[in-house]
Each structure stands twice: as C-alpha cells, then as structure tokens.
Residue frames as qw, qx, qy, qz and C-alpha x, y, z in Angstrom:
[[0.010, 0.543, -0.029, 0.839, 12.63, -78.17, -50.02],
 [0.327, -0.319, -0.739, 0.495, 12.21, -77.60, -46.26],
 [0.180, -0.788, -0.422, -0.411, 9.20, -75.56, -45.14],
 [0.147, 0.375, -0.400, 0.824, 9.92, -72.60, -42.85],
 [0.422, -0.529, -0.712, 0.187, 8.51, -72.77, -39.37],
 [0.076, -0.658, -0.026, -0.749, 6.91, -69.61, -38.08],
 [0.340, -0.147, -0.711, 0.598, 7.50, -69.07, -34.40],
 [0.304, -0.627, -0.366, -0.617, 4.14, -67.93, -32.99],
 [0.566, -0.438, -0.551, 0.429, 5.19, -67.98, -29.34],
 [0.110, -0.965, -0.187, -0.148, 4.38, -64.63, -27.56],
 [0.527, 0.389, -0.307, 0.690, 7.37, -62.29, -27.07],
 [0.478, -0.645, -0.421, 0.422, 8.12, -60.87, -23.69],
 [0.162, 0.870, 0.076, 0.459, 7.99, -57.03, -23.65],
 [0.552, -0.010, -0.416, 0.723, 10.87, -55.41, -21.72],
 [0.281, -0.890, -0.337, -0.122, 9.52, -53.08, -18.96],
 [0.066, 0.782, -0.341, 0.518, 11.22, -50.22, -17.09],
 [0.618, -0.135, -0.642, 0.434, 13.22, -51.31, -14.13],
 [0.394, -0.823, -0.372, 0.172, 12.65, -49.62, -10.78],
 [0.482, -0.441, 0.095, 0.751, 15.97, -47.79, -11.07],
 [0.221, 0.261, 0.497, 0.797, 15.12, -46.46, -14.54],
 [0.202, -0.766, -0.543, -0.279, 11.73, -45.25, -13.26],
 [0.482, -0.741, -0.210, 0.417, 13.36, -43.51, -10.32],
 [0.430, -0.161, 0.269, 0.847, 15.87, -41.81, -12.64],
 [0.056, 0.509, 0.546, 0.664, 13.08, -40.49, -14.83],
 [0.358, -0.823, -0.441, -0.016, 11.20, -39.18, -11.79],
 [0.529, -0.550, -0.029, 0.646, 14.37, -37.51, -10.52],
 [0.324, 0.109, 0.397, 0.852, 14.95, -35.82, -13.88],
 [0.123, -0.693, -0.533, -0.469, 11.39, -34.53, -13.97],
 [0.491, -0.767, -0.313, 0.268, 11.74, -33.24, -10.38],
 [0.491, -0.319, 0.137, 0.799, 14.95, -31.39, -11.28],
 [0.159, 0.369, 0.497, 0.769, 13.29, -29.81, -14.33],
 [0.294, -0.796, -0.487, -0.207, 10.34, -28.66, -12.21],
 [0.550, -0.652, -0.166, 0.494, 12.72, -27.26, -9.61],
 [0.397, -0.102, 0.284, 0.867, 14.55, -25.31, -12.30],
 [0.012, 0.462, 0.546, 0.699, 11.39, -24.02, -14.02],
 [0.318, -0.729, -0.602, 0.078, 9.28, -23.16, -10.98],
 [0.331, -0.582, -0.127, 0.732, 11.35, -20.14, -9.88],
 [0.142, -0.007, 0.469, 0.872, 11.31, -18.83, -13.44],
 [0.172, -0.563, -0.707, -0.392, 7.52, -19.19, -13.59],
 [0.366, -0.736, -0.459, 0.338, 7.11, -17.50, -10.23],
 [0.313, -0.382, 0.109, 0.863, 9.48, -14.69, -11.28],
 [0.032, 0.230, 0.590, 0.773, 7.50, -14.17, -14.51],
 [0.275, -0.691, -0.656, -0.131, 4.25, -14.03, -12.56],
 [0.385, -0.670, -0.264, 0.577, 5.69, -11.53, -10.07],
 [0.245, -0.116, 0.329, 0.905, 7.02, -9.42, -12.97],
 [0.105, -0.481, -0.646, -0.583, 3.50, -9.30, -14.39],
 [0.387, -0.742, -0.527, 0.145, 2.03, -8.37, -10.99],
 [0.392, -0.487, -0.046, 0.779, 4.64, -5.66, -10.53],
 [0.121, 0.132, 0.483, 0.857, 3.87, -4.29, -13.98],
 [0.245, -0.649, -0.646, -0.319, 0.19, -4.19, -13.05],
 [0.440, -0.671, -0.349, 0.485, 1.09, -2.36, -9.84],
 [0.280, -0.203, 0.216, 0.913, 3.00, 0.23, -11.89],
 [0.054, -0.385, -0.617, -0.685, -0.03, 0.61, -14.14],
 [0.351, -0.723, -0.591, 0.073, -2.29, 1.11, -11.13],
 [0.387, -0.562, -0.134, 0.719, -0.04, 3.88, -9.86],
 [0.162, 0.036, 0.415, 0.894, -0.04, 5.56, -13.25],
 [0.198, -0.604, -0.656, -0.407, -3.84, 5.52, -13.22],
 [0.416, -0.736, -0.415, 0.336, -3.83, 7.09, -9.75],
 [0.357, -0.330, 0.110, 0.867, -1.35, 9.73, -10.88],
 [0.027, 0.289, 0.562, 0.775, -3.54, 10.57, -13.85],
 [0.322, -0.704, -0.619, -0.132, -6.59, 10.77, -11.63],
 [0.424, -0.625, -0.253, 0.605, -4.79, 13.07, -9.20],
 [0.237, -0.165, 0.285, 0.914, -3.72, 15.38, -12.00],
 [0.112, -0.479, -0.650, -0.579, -7.19, 15.38, -13.57],
 [0.376, -0.745, -0.517, 0.190, -8.57, 16.34, -10.16],
 [0.374, -0.462, -0.011, 0.804, -5.96, 19.14, -9.96],
 [0.124, 0.158, 0.505, 0.839, -6.94, 20.37, -13.43],
 [0.250, -0.624, -0.634, -0.384, -10.60, 20.57, -12.38],
 [0.501, -0.796, -0.334, 0.055, -10.04, 22.02, -8.88],
 [0.259, 0.821, -0.284, 0.422, -6.68, 23.78, -9.15],
 [0.295, -0.595, 0.659, -0.353, -5.29, 21.59, -6.33],
 [0.398, 0.052, -0.916, -0.002, -4.78, 18.00, -5.27],
 [0.622, -0.561, -0.435, -0.330, -7.42, 16.53, -2.95],
 [0.392, -0.685, 0.431, -0.437, -7.13, 17.06, 0.81],
 [0.253, 0.270, -0.917, 0.151, -5.35, 14.18, 2.51],
 [0.266, -0.413, -0.858, 0.152, -8.15, 13.85, 5.05],
 [0.257, -0.438, -0.017, -0.861, -11.03, 15.84, 6.55],
 [0.691, -0.468, -0.488, -0.255, -12.97, 15.49, 9.79],
 [0.746, -0.480, -0.341, 0.310, -11.13, 14.64, 12.99],
 [0.496, -0.318, -0.108, 0.801, -9.78, 17.70, 14.78],
 [0.027, 0.092, 0.285, 0.954, -11.80, 20.16, 12.68],
 [0.337, 0.305, 0.496, -0.740, -15.20, 21.80, 12.97],
 [0.226, -0.042, -0.757, -0.612, -16.94, 19.82, 10.22],
 [0.676, -0.219, -0.053, -0.702, -20.70, 19.15, 10.49],
 [0.320, -0.229, 0.874, -0.284, -21.31, 16.26, 12.89],
 [0.771, 0.085, -0.358, -0.520, -22.92, 13.14, 11.40],
 [0.893, -0.137, -0.429, -0.024, -23.58, 9.93, 13.28],
 [0.706, -0.689, -0.030, 0.165, -21.76, 11.37, 16.28],
 [0.666, -0.238, 0.257, 0.658, -18.59, 12.16, 14.37],
 [0.132, 0.674, -0.215, -0.694, -17.33, 15.01, 12.19],
 [0.811, 0.532, 0.079, -0.231, -17.90, 14.41, 8.48],
 [0.441, -0.581, 0.625, 0.278, -14.79, 12.28, 8.06],
 [0.880, 0.447, 0.160, 0.021, -13.27, 11.08, 4.77],
 [0.556, -0.456, 0.429, 0.547, -10.01, 10.78, 2.82],
 [0.160, 0.541, -0.475, -0.676, -8.53, 11.58, -0.56],
 [0.186, 0.013, 0.953, 0.237, -9.63, 8.12, -1.76],
 [0.319, 0.637, 0.636, -0.296, -13.23, 9.35, -2.00],
 [0.170, 0.782, 0.006, -0.600, -12.47, 12.45, -4.00],
 [0.084, 0.499, -0.661, -0.555, -10.68, 10.91, -6.99],
 [0.537, 0.188, 0.819, -0.079, -13.18, 8.10, -7.63],
 [0.546, 0.750, 0.250, -0.277, -14.84, 10.02, -10.48],
 [0.217, 0.809, -0.482, -0.257, -11.41, 10.63, -12.02],
 [0.260, -0.302, 0.914, 0.081, -10.75, 6.85, -11.90],
 [0.458, 0.002, -0.633, -0.625, -13.82, 6.20, -14.05],
 [0.225, -0.271, -0.897, 0.266, -15.74, 5.07, -10.96],
 [0.234, -0.245, -0.077, -0.938, -18.58, 7.56, -11.38],
 [0.660, -0.414, -0.493, -0.387, -21.37, 5.19, -10.21],
 [0.657, -0.295, -0.531, 0.446, -19.40, 4.49, -7.00],
 [0.202, 0.051, -0.181, 0.961, -18.71, 8.20, -6.53],
 [0.372, -0.335, -0.257, -0.826, -22.36, 9.03, -6.99],
 [0.687, -0.400, -0.600, -0.087, -23.31, 6.54, -4.29],
 [0.408, -0.023, -0.507, 0.759, -21.42, 8.51, -1.61],
 [0.284, -0.856, -0.411, -0.133, -23.57, 10.29, 0.97],
 [0.429, 0.386, -0.261, 0.774, -21.35, 13.32, 1.61],
 [0.389, -0.645, 0.061, -0.654, -23.63, 14.51, 4.40],
 [0.886, -0.442, 0.050, -0.129, -22.66, 11.49, 6.51],
 [0.294, -0.713, 0.630, 0.090, -19.33, 10.26, 7.88],
 [0.355, 0.438, -0.755, -0.334, -17.42, 7.61, 5.97],
 [0.061, 0.060, -0.989, 0.120, -18.47, 4.57, 8.03],
 [0.533, 0.170, 0.344, -0.754, -22.18, 5.40, 8.11],
 [0.549, 0.194, 0.813, 0.010, -24.44, 2.64, 6.77],
 [0.516, 0.779, 0.181, -0.307, -25.63, 4.98, 4.00],
 [0.223, 0.779, -0.539, -0.231, -22.08, 4.65, 2.53],
 [0.801, -0.156, 0.578, -0.020, -22.11, 0.85, 2.48],
 [0.808, 0.569, 0.152, 0.026, -21.89, 0.70, -1.32],
 [0.368, 0.829, -0.363, 0.212, -18.68, 2.64, -1.61],
 [0.435, -0.656, 0.582, -0.205, -17.17, 1.18, 1.56],
 [0.799, -0.091, 0.593, -0.029, -17.48, -2.37, 0.29],
 [0.720, 0.690, -0.043, -0.063, -16.49, -1.67, -3.29],
 [0.732, -0.346, 0.358, 0.465, -13.12, -3.21, -4.12],
 [0.384, 0.890, -0.114, -0.217, -11.49, -0.68, -6.42],
 [0.932, 0.167, 0.050, 0.318, -8.86, -2.50, -8.54],
 [0.399, 0.735, -0.159, 0.524, -6.78, 0.63, -8.93],
 [0.386, -0.772, 0.311, -0.399, -6.35, 0.80, -5.10],
 [0.878, -0.330, 0.341, -0.059, -4.93, -2.73, -4.81],
 [0.123, 0.629, -0.737, -0.212, -1.50, -4.16, -5.68],
 [0.910, 0.085, -0.271, -0.304, -1.93, -7.64, -7.17],
 [0.512, 0.344, -0.716, 0.327, 1.21, -8.85, -5.38],
 [0.183, -0.184, 0.664, -0.702, -0.56, -8.49, -2.03],
 [0.340, -0.234, -0.855, -0.314, -3.09, -11.33, -1.73],
 [0.278, -0.445, -0.752, 0.399, -4.49, -10.18, 1.59],
 [0.020, 0.209, 0.110, -0.971, -5.63, -6.67, 0.73],
 [0.155, -0.405, -0.762, -0.481, -9.38, -7.13, 0.39],
 [0.441, -0.701, -0.330, -0.454, -11.85, -6.56, 3.23],
 [0.147, 0.256, -0.627, 0.721, -11.08, -5.13, 6.67],
 [0.344, -0.530, -0.769, 0.095, -13.35, -6.13, 9.55],
 [0.166, -0.766, -0.106, -0.612, -15.32, -3.30, 11.09],
 [0.281, 0.197, -0.674, 0.655, -14.08, -2.27, 14.55],
 [0.252, 0.140, 0.611, -0.737, -17.63, -1.87, 15.94],
 [0.301, 0.412, 0.860, 0.015, -21.16, -2.93, 15.26],
 [0.271, 0.823, 0.327, -0.377, -22.35, 0.51, 14.09],
 [0.066, 0.678, -0.476, -0.557, -19.73, 0.75, 11.37],
 [0.871, 0.425, -0.010, -0.247, -19.92, -0.87, 7.96],
 [0.790, -0.176, 0.439, 0.391, -17.42, -3.47, 6.83],
 [0.330, 0.891, -0.127, -0.284, -15.15, -1.83, 4.28],
 [0.889, 0.371, -0.028, 0.268, -12.52, -2.61, 1.66],
 [0.578, -0.613, 0.198, 0.501, -8.79, -2.07, 2.08],
 [0.579, 0.809, -0.062, 0.081, -6.22, -0.53, -0.23],
 [0.844, -0.111, 0.006, 0.525, -2.45, -0.71, -0.79],
 [0.429, 0.453, 0.091, 0.776, -1.74, 2.75, -2.15],
 [0.391, -0.748, -0.367, 0.391, -1.14, 5.48, 0.39],
 [0.266, 0.902, 0.030, 0.340, -0.51, 9.19, -0.05],
 [0.572, 0.207, -0.362, 0.706, 2.75, 10.83, 1.11],
 [0.436, -0.842, -0.313, -0.063, 2.16, 12.29, 4.60],
 [0.019, 0.910, -0.310, 0.274, 5.66, 13.68, 5.01],
 [0.525, 0.431, -0.649, 0.344, 8.77, 12.87, 6.97],
 [0.134, -0.312, 0.673, -0.657, 7.41, 12.54, 10.52],
 [0.125, 0.221, 0.918, -0.304, 4.02, 11.34, 11.88],
 [0.027, 0.619, 0.744, 0.249, 0.28, 11.50, 11.33],
 [0.194, -0.816, -0.352, 0.415, 0.13, 14.68, 13.39],
 [0.497, 0.608, 0.143, 0.602, 2.52, 16.50, 11.00],
 [0.234, 0.228, -0.280, 0.903, 2.68, 20.06, 12.45],
 [0.456, -0.593, -0.394, -0.534, -0.73, 19.99, 14.13],
 [0.763, -0.627, -0.159, 0.003, 0.58, 18.99, 17.54],
 [0.134, 0.841, -0.452, 0.264, 3.65, 20.72, 19.01],
 [0.755, -0.455, 0.457, -0.118, 4.19, 17.70, 21.33],
 [0.856, 0.082, 0.456, 0.228, 5.32, 15.68, 18.30],
 [0.570, 0.701, 0.116, 0.412, 6.99, 18.44, 16.25],
 [0.393, 0.487, -0.756, -0.193, 9.90, 17.96, 16.34],
 [0.946, -0.147, -0.117, -0.263, 9.31, 14.22, 16.61],
 [0.109, -0.579, 0.791, -0.166, 11.70, 12.33, 18.89],
 [0.939, 0.051, -0.042, -0.338, 11.38, 8.70, 17.85],
 [0.906, -0.244, 0.309, 0.155, 13.35, 5.50, 17.49],
 [0.739, 0.397, 0.179, 0.514, 15.43, 6.83, 14.56],
 [0.397, -0.319, -0.036, 0.860, 17.90, 9.73, 14.41],
 [0.290, 0.489, -0.461, 0.681, 18.33, 12.59, 14.94],
 [0.399, -0.313, -0.750, 0.424, 18.21, 12.24, 18.77],
 [0.016, 0.210, 0.266, -0.941, 17.11, 15.88, 19.17],
 [0.455, 0.550, 0.587, -0.383, 14.05, 15.16, 17.06],
 [0.288, 0.170, 0.632, 0.699, 12.94, 15.57, 13.43],
 [0.243, 0.451, 0.224, -0.829, 10.96, 18.62, 12.43],
 [0.557, 0.528, 0.641, -0.002, 8.08, 18.22, 9.99],
 [0.051, -0.295, 0.423, 0.856, 8.64, 19.59, 6.48],
 [0.606, 0.343, 0.141, -0.704, 5.51, 20.23, 4.42],
 [0.353, 0.042, 0.907, 0.228, 4.06, 17.30, 2.46],
 [0.209, -0.069, -0.527, -0.821, 1.75, 17.32, -0.59],
 [0.544, -0.463, -0.600, -0.360, -1.03, 15.70, 1.49],
 [0.088, 0.112, -0.592, 0.793, -2.16, 16.94, 4.87],
 [0.059, -0.539, -0.798, 0.261, -5.19, 17.29, 7.13],
 [0.096, 0.852, 0.425, -0.290, -7.80, 19.81, 6.06],
 [0.044, -0.750, 0.312, 0.582, -5.46, 21.27, 3.45],
 [0.811, 0.489, 0.300, 0.112, -5.27, 20.97, -0.35],
 [0.439, -0.543, 0.365, 0.616, -1.95, 21.55, -2.12],
 [0.583, 0.785, -0.009, -0.209, -1.29, 23.17, -5.47],
 [0.877, 0.243, 0.042, 0.412, 1.49, 22.11, -7.82],
 [0.258, 0.800, -0.139, 0.524, 2.92, 25.63, -7.51],
 [0.540, -0.748, 0.263, -0.283, 3.52, 24.93, -3.80],
 [0.967, -0.096, 0.094, 0.216, 5.86, 22.02, -4.49],
 [0.030, -0.935, 0.322, 0.147, 9.03, 24.03, -4.05],
 [0.523, -0.424, 0.705, 0.224, 11.26, 20.96, -4.34],
 [0.327, 0.349, -0.636, -0.606, 9.72, 20.17, -7.74],
 [0.865, 0.034, 0.064, -0.496, 7.24, 17.54, -8.83],
 [0.820, 0.327, -0.470, 0.017, 9.91, 15.13, -9.92],
 [0.333, 0.326, -0.698, 0.544, 11.59, 15.24, -6.48],
 [0.408, -0.173, 0.488, -0.752, 8.48, 14.85, -4.34],
 [0.024, -0.131, -0.990, -0.042, 6.61, 11.61, -3.60],
 [0.522, -0.174, -0.171, -0.817, 2.87, 11.50, -4.20],
 [0.905, -0.192, 0.043, -0.376, 2.06, 7.86, -3.42],
 [0.162, 0.405, -0.900, 0.007, 3.65, 4.62, -2.43],
 [0.764, -0.174, -0.510, -0.356, 2.38, 1.25, -1.31],
 [0.350, -0.459, 0.671, -0.466, 2.00, -0.69, 1.90],
 [0.308, -0.049, -0.947, -0.078, 1.39, -4.33, 2.84],
 [0.608, -0.419, -0.134, -0.661, -2.18, -4.78, 4.07],
 [0.085, -0.232, 0.874, -0.418, -2.09, -6.43, 7.50],
 [0.471, -0.310, -0.759, -0.325, -4.70, -9.05, 8.33],
 [0.426, -0.434, 0.287, -0.740, -7.16, -8.21, 11.05],
 [0.094, 0.071, -0.966, 0.229, -7.98, -10.83, 13.67],
 [0.047, -0.510, -0.842, 0.170, -11.53, -10.01, 14.75],
 [0.028, 0.729, 0.477, 0.491, -14.32, -7.43, 14.85],
 [0.427, -0.860, -0.239, 0.146, -13.33, -5.48, 17.97],
 [0.100, 0.927, -0.314, 0.179, -10.87, -2.66, 18.64],
 [0.434, -0.601, 0.671, -0.014, -7.39, -4.16, 19.16],
 [0.685, 0.076, 0.711, 0.144, -8.19, -6.90, 16.64],
 [0.553, 0.774, 0.286, 0.112, -8.41, -4.56, 13.64],
 [0.562, -0.264, 0.193, 0.760, -5.31, -3.11, 12.02],
 [0.215, 0.833, 0.175, -0.479, -5.58, 0.42, 10.60],
 [0.148, -0.487, 0.582, 0.634, -2.87, 0.16, 7.97],
 [0.044, 0.093, 0.840, 0.532, -4.61, 0.00, 4.57],
 [0.099, 0.655, 0.700, -0.266, -8.01, 1.19, 5.88],
 [0.342, 0.147, 0.324, 0.870, -8.00, 3.61, 2.93],
 [0.149, -0.693, -0.469, -0.526, -11.43, 5.24, 3.52],
 [0.569, -0.718, -0.344, 0.206, -10.68, 6.07, 7.15],
 [0.213, 0.859, -0.145, 0.442, -9.13, 9.43, 8.11],
 [0.702, -0.698, 0.141, -0.009, -7.61, 8.13, 11.37],
 [0.220, -0.750, 0.604, 0.160, -3.92, 7.44, 12.10],
 [0.319, -0.316, 0.857, 0.253, -2.00, 5.11, 9.71],
 [0.656, 0.393, 0.588, -0.263, -5.09, 4.45, 7.54],
 [0.653, 0.704, 0.275, 0.052, -4.68, 6.13, 4.15],
 [0.175, 0.930, -0.311, 0.087, -1.13, 7.47, 4.31],
 [0.889, -0.087, -0.155, 0.423, 2.52, 6.49, 4.71],
 [0.198, -0.960, 0.168, 0.100, 5.42, 8.46, 6.15],
 [0.722, 0.533, -0.327, 0.296, 9.03, 8.68, 5.05],
 [0.466, -0.773, 0.377, -0.210, 10.29, 8.70, 8.66],
 [0.617, -0.336, 0.700, 0.128, 11.62, 5.21, 8.00],
 [0.138, 0.413, -0.684, -0.585, 12.86, 3.67, 4.76],
 [0.771, 0.104, -0.331, -0.534, 10.90, 1.23, 2.54],
 [0.894, -0.083, -0.438, -0.044, 10.35, -2.15, 4.15],
 [0.029, 0.648, -0.542, 0.535, 12.15, -0.85, 7.19],
 [0.576, -0.165, -0.768, 0.228, 12.86, -3.06, 10.15],
 [0.068, -0.075, 0.409, -0.907, 11.84, -0.12, 12.35],
 [0.004, 0.433, 0.893, -0.120, 8.51, -1.07, 13.90],
 [0.127, -0.503, -0.380, -0.766, 5.49, 0.91, 12.75],
 [0.032, 0.149, 0.623, -0.768, 3.68, 2.85, 15.46],
 [0.320, -0.345, -0.626, -0.622, -0.07, 2.19, 15.10],
 [0.136, -0.085, 0.612, -0.775, -1.94, 3.56, 18.11],
 [0.584, 0.111, 0.378, -0.710, -5.07, 1.70, 19.10],
 [0.862, 0.377, 0.094, -0.325, -5.38, -0.47, 16.00],
 [0.171, 0.621, -0.758, -0.101, -2.21, -2.60, 15.75],
 [0.980, -0.052, 0.086, -0.170, -2.60, -6.32, 15.01],
 [0.119, -0.743, 0.654, 0.087, 0.90, -7.52, 15.80],
 [0.501, 0.357, -0.765, -0.192, 2.69, -10.65, 14.67],
 [0.125, -0.093, 0.911, -0.383, 1.70, -12.58, 17.81],
 [0.595, 0.358, 0.464, -0.550, -1.91, -12.44, 16.52],
 [0.795, 0.589, 0.123, -0.077, -1.17, -12.67, 12.81],
 [0.704, -0.383, 0.337, 0.494, 2.43, -13.79, 12.03],
 [0.564, 0.415, 0.426, 0.572, 2.35, -12.49, 8.44],
 [0.012, 0.966, 0.250, 0.064, 1.63, -8.91, 9.46],
 [0.425, 0.569, -0.265, 0.652, 4.28, -6.18, 9.30],
 [0.465, -0.266, -0.585, 0.609, 5.58, -5.38, 12.79],
 [0.145, -0.680, -0.142, -0.705, 3.71, -2.73, 14.75],
 [0.309, -0.203, -0.666, 0.648, 3.39, -1.36, 18.26],
 [0.184, -0.812, -0.522, -0.186, 0.43, 0.34, 19.92],
 [0.464, -0.447, -0.149, 0.750, 2.04, 3.71, 20.57],
 [0.218, 0.955, 0.201, -0.017, 1.50, 7.43, 19.82],
 [0.511, 0.533, 0.016, -0.674, 2.15, 9.11, 17.48],
 [0.854, 0.277, 0.440, -0.012, 1.29, 7.03, 14.45],
 [0.245, 0.701, -0.511, -0.433, 3.75, 6.47, 11.62],
 [0.863, 0.076, 0.500, 0.019, 4.09, 3.61, 9.15],
 [0.214, -0.476, 0.610, 0.596, 6.61, 2.86, 6.41],
 [0.685, 0.442, -0.313, -0.488, 6.07, 2.13, 2.73],
 [0.463, -0.266, 0.845, -0.005, 6.14, -1.64, 2.27],
 [0.727, 0.375, -0.256, -0.514, 5.54, -4.16, -0.50],
 [0.896, -0.085, 0.437, 0.015, 5.91, -7.77, -1.58],
 [0.663, 0.722, -0.166, 0.107, 8.10, -6.66, -4.50],
 [0.862, -0.227, -0.061, 0.449, 11.61, -7.93, -3.94],
 [0.582, 0.054, -0.010, 0.811, 14.10, -5.22, -2.96],
 [0.047, -0.076, -0.075, 0.993, 11.87, -2.16, -2.63],
 [0.274, 0.617, 0.634, -0.377, 8.56, -0.44, -3.36],
 [0.290, 0.507, 0.480, 0.655, 6.97, 1.29, -6.30],
 [0.128, -0.568, -0.318, 0.748, 6.50, 5.01, -5.87],
 [0.312, 0.750, 0.458, 0.362, 4.49, 7.61, -7.75],
 [0.336, -0.159, -0.088, 0.924, 6.12, 11.01, -8.04],
 [0.187, 0.663, 0.389, -0.611, 4.13, 14.25, -8.15],
 [0.200, 0.472, -0.450, -0.731, 4.97, 14.63, -11.86],
 [0.857, 0.228, 0.033, -0.462, 3.05, 11.40, -12.58],
 [0.544, 0.463, -0.700, -0.018, 6.11, 9.18, -13.17],
 [0.913, -0.369, 0.063, -0.163, 6.44, 5.81, -11.41],
 [0.320, 0.637, -0.670, 0.206, 9.82, 4.67, -10.06],
 [0.879, -0.251, -0.399, 0.075, 11.16, 1.81, -7.95],
 [0.186, -0.802, 0.411, -0.392, 12.63, 2.90, -4.61],
 [0.662, 0.168, -0.703, 0.200, 15.14, 0.44, -3.17],
 [0.723, -0.626, -0.289, 0.049, 15.05, -0.77, 0.43],
 [0.717, -0.177, -0.095, 0.668, 18.68, 0.41, 0.66],
 [0.170, 0.785, 0.151, 0.576, 17.86, 4.06, -0.09],
 [0.325, 0.104, -0.456, 0.822, 19.64, 6.45, 2.26],
 [0.168, -0.646, -0.685, 0.292, 17.32, 7.60, 5.04],
 [0.081, -0.537, -0.043, 0.839, 18.15, 11.29, 4.48],
 [0.082, 0.061, -0.629, -0.771, 17.35, 10.96, 0.77],
 [0.176, -0.427, -0.872, -0.162, 14.09, 9.15, 1.51],
 [0.141, -0.671, -0.503, 0.527, 12.98, 11.80, 3.97],
 [0.049, -0.384, 0.240, 0.890, 13.93, 14.46, 1.41],
 [0.124, -0.167, -0.773, -0.600, 11.64, 12.84, -1.15],
 [0.199, -0.574, -0.785, 0.121, 8.85, 12.97, 1.43],
 [0.102, -0.635, -0.239, 0.727, 9.10, 16.75, 1.88],
 [0.470, 0.706, 0.451, 0.279, 7.88, 19.30, -0.67],
 [0.163, 0.933, -0.069, 0.314, 9.88, 22.36, 0.36],
 [0.779, -0.560, 0.097, 0.266, 12.96, 21.05, 2.16],
 [0.263, 0.896, -0.337, -0.119, 15.29, 22.37, -0.60],
 [0.728, -0.337, 0.567, 0.184, 17.15, 19.02, -0.71],
 [0.388, 0.610, -0.553, -0.415, 19.33, 18.23, -3.69],
 [0.770, -0.057, 0.618, -0.151, 18.43, 14.69, -4.74],
 [0.109, 0.399, -0.747, -0.520, 20.02, 12.84, -7.63],
 [0.796, 0.130, -0.178, -0.564, 17.72, 10.67, -9.78],
 [0.737, 0.200, -0.644, 0.038, 20.00, 7.63, -9.16],
 [0.019, -0.399, 0.669, -0.627, 20.04, 8.00, -5.38],
 [0.570, -0.031, 0.592, -0.569, 16.94, 5.89, -4.77]]
C-alpha cells in the first residue's frame, strides 16, 4: 500500500491584472457619472420645495398682517416723504420689518427701534439676523451684504422681493419715468399700472381689481455678491431691509431670468467685479427682474397665497399683466 504524499508547497494567489483594475475603475466612474446628476437633481428638488414652503409662510404672514391691519404692509417708507428724521435720514424701512411678528419672529421684531432709520446701530440685532424664511436655499450667496459706509451696520440679505409693478422703482411718483421709455417695447414708453406694493401706501385686498389669483405678491431674485465696503462695491439687489432702489422689490418690466440688463443706479456690482452676479448697469431709473437658480423659471407667490412656478419663456405682456393689480388683463392660468 502506497502512502499518499501531501503537497505542502505554497500556492500562488492570482491577482488582478492592470487591465482588469482599469476596467473596474472605469465601471465605477461611469456609475458615478450616471448617479451624480440624479443626486444633484434630487437635492435641487428638495431645495425648490423648501423655497415653495418659504413663500407659503410669507404669504400666510402677509395675510395675517392684512387680517390685523385691514391692509398689506407698505412696500417702503422714508425716502421722498416727510417722515421724522433720524440719524440724518427720514425714518426709512421696508415691508420686511412689518411682517416679522407674523413670521413667528417676535423677539427680532421687538428688537427694532422704530424711532431710528433702518441702518442705525440701534437696529444691529435685526439687521444682522438671517431670517430663514427670507432666503431661498438654492442661492448659496444670499447671506450678509457689506455695509456701504462706516456709519451703517452690516446687514443680512434676502431673496424674496415684493411685486413693485410693471415699470420702475419710481412707479408713478416721477413723471419723468412715467411712462417709462426703456430698453424693451413699447418704444413710446410703458405706463405704470398700480401694484400691490408701493411707496408710502398700503393696499387692501378689495383694491386688487384684477383679482388675488391674477396678481403677483412676491417672487425671488439672485443675491449678487458685493465686492467691498464702499459705494460702487455694494450691490443693492437683495438688500431687503433697505428702502432704496432695487433693494426689497422686483419689477415685471422684464421676464424672469431675463437677458435684459438690470438697471441698478449707484449700487451695481457688475460681472467684471464679480463674474457670478446677474448683469446690471449703473443707470436711472432702477428696475430688476425676478431671477432664481431654479432651472427654467422662478417661484412666485400670488396675492391669494398660492405658489406657482413662472417659466422663463412666459410672454412679456402676460408677465407685466401679472405685475399689475388693476390692468383688467385676461390671463389664463396656463399662460405662465
């Protein structure tokens, strides 16, 4: 009987070849390339849903304010009117102050010194408070705006702007710009039609002749990035506490995400200073379009509290009609 011999010599383990390793890496890279857009799309969908929720909160706050005061808040107060002078300026502020208590921001609201203008150092607490409901999560740059001068407090920015109508910041206050002859038709000029938010004026729901479902209340803008602390290096768009031109409002003179350049007098930080900023030009009178990082359009809050998505391709006449409150336009719900 022959004894079996056990082979105890070590076996050689077969390793991956370089080609096999490269194939595996290529497959992983392809999978990542396929999955990454889906992940990014899912994240943007979540951010857009949060943006819609923010607008619904703002709509509820506006209507709660109306219930308590029988009107929506004034768009702005101060410049151009005989308000008490504080710190060398009229007592300036915007709608963003007035609805804080209705946004469950009572401590912030109580910190406001209403006897002083918005940028006074006594209002530092509210100026630097970043109110989540005022910011779209799709815009990463909408946080703090640099102060344009040493005697003003640094303040937070916001994405959501009230509807200032179909022309410019001046609305019907200045006959030089009403009708407004600008870069877009008609060549004879565009006459201002009343908007739900204006200077030194509060609007009631009963004054919305076009109907609450056919009149814009709010939309969003892209917050530009300021370059420095001096005038000319600070961009006004998104300066939500400021009552000056382009700060807390948008106009329907141009369509959402329009290629028409915004006119931002005095405080335009153009793309040659910050390439990511929406185009602007330092020119009177001020107007700025609704803009967003949402693909294809912007979210809008109607005066009835509903939130809709307005496409970039919306007809200019329809968009301007949505910006007016008594233009008697006939607007189909599927036209924007």
